[in-house]
N, C-alpha and C positions, 0 to 999 in steps of 0.2 A: 804537967801540962800548964799549970798556972805560970810557971817561969817562961814557957814558950810564948804565951800571950803577952806577957810583959815585954819580952824581947822584941816581938813583932811591933807592939805599940811604940816602944822606944825608938825603933828603927824608922817607923813612919813619921814620928814627931821630929826626929833628927833630920830626916830627908826634907821635910817641909820647912824646917828652920833654916837649913842650908840654902834651899831655893829662895826663901824669902830674903835672907840676908844678902844674897848675891844679886838680887834685883830681878829675878825671874818670876813670872806670873803663874798662878795656879789655873788660870783660864777664865777667871771672873772678869778681869779687865783686859781688854784686847788693845794692842797697839796696832793701829791701822797704818800699814806701811806698804809701799809699792815694792819694796826690796825684800827679798827673802833672806833669812839667815839660817845657818846650819847649826847654831848652838842653842836654839831655843828662842823664845820671844822675850823681849825686854819688857820690863814692867812699865805700865803707864801711870803708875801711882804719882800723885802730885808731890809726894815726899821723897822722890828719887833724888839722892844727893850727888850722883855722878852725871848730871846733865848740864849742858851749857846752852843758853838761849841765844839764838841769832834771829835776824829779821825774817828768815825764811822758814822758821819752824823750830823744832827742838831736836837736838842731837842726843841720842841715848847711848851711853857706854855700857859695856858688859864685861864680864870677867875674862872672856876669851879674846879680848882685844878688838873685836869687830864693833863697828858703830853703824847706825842707820838713822836717817832723818824721818821724822813724822811731820805731816802737814800741820800747820797752826790750827788751833781750835776756833779761831775767829774768822769771820769772812770780811774781806776788804770791801770797801765801798767802790763800786765800779765807776770809772770816770768816762765821760762821753768824749769821743774823739770825732772830729769833723767827718772822717771817712765812715765811721760806724753809724752816725746818725743822719748823714746827708741823704736826702732823697734824690733819685735820678732827676736830672733837669728835663723839663719839657722843651720841645722845639718852639722857637718863636715864629713870628710872621714877618714877611718882607713885602713891602708895597713900593712899586716904582713911582717916584714922584716926578722924575724928569729923565728923558733919554738923552744920551750924548748926541752932539751935532758938530758941524764944522766950526760953529761959533764958540761952543763950549764943549770940549772933548771929554766931559765927565758925566756919567749917569748918577742920579741922586736916588737913593733908596732909604726908606724909613723902616727900621727894624724894631719890633716890639718884643719885650721880654715878659712872659706870663709867670715867671718864677719869683719867689720871695727872696731871692739873692741875686747878686750880680752874676752875669754869665757872658761867655764868649760865643758868638754865633758866626757861622759861615753862610755867606750869601752868594748866590750864583745868578749871573745875568747872561742871557743869550742875545747876541746882536744879529739881527735878521735883515735880509735884503727884501726888495719888493715882491719877490716870488715866495717869500716865507722860508727860504733856505737859511740855515745858520752860517753866518760869516765867521763868528768867533764866540767862544765861551770864556768868561772870566769869573774868577771867584775871589772873594776877599773876606776878611774877618773883622768883626767889630765887637767891642765890649759894651754891654748894655746894662744900666743899673737895674736893681730889683724893681719889678713891676713898672718898668719905664720904657722909654723910647730913645733911639739914637739915630742920627742921620749919617749915612755913609755916602761918600763920593767916590765912585769907581772910574778909573781912567780907561778910556777906550782908544786914546790916541796911539798908544804903543802897538795896537793890533793892526794898524794900517788899513782899516776898513771904513773910515769915516765918509769917504766919497761915495761908497756904495750902500751905506747904512740907511735903512728905511724906518725900522722900529726896534725897540728892545723888549725883551720878555724876561721878567724876574721870576725865579722860582718862588712860589708863595710861602714855602716853608723854609725858614732860616734854621739850619741845623745847630743844635746846642752842642758845643765842644767841651766846655768845662765851666 
């Protein structure tokens, strides 16, 4: 019986030695990988001599020829991108300064930007007759500096309505486009 115990202990030590030498873990250190492997887990020991380091993590080799990549143990510093940190733009305001006429076929609008960065705004003007009916609608875009103002001149001449034009109405909200 004494010989049987020695033989069992020798077999256990031999098996543990083979597993250790081939790079397999006993379960105390786990390699966290997204990829499964059918030949057992690779050791995550820092003294694993059959590894190669690349910028995306560590590639562990094993005796059965399969490899898998583990994630790096460091965390990279996140870098801010303009799309990730940019807040949505607020709409601006549009104020009619002057309506088009036969003498000057351009309407003048002042657009204000409430945002902390330059933005592009769309402005809409309705040209009305004396009855209040809309003769034509025109839209135009203007770039306005951060927290600033811009003056926009919009042509009414091409609409062919100047002889019937009584007044202009500008949409008070200038829509922020970008």
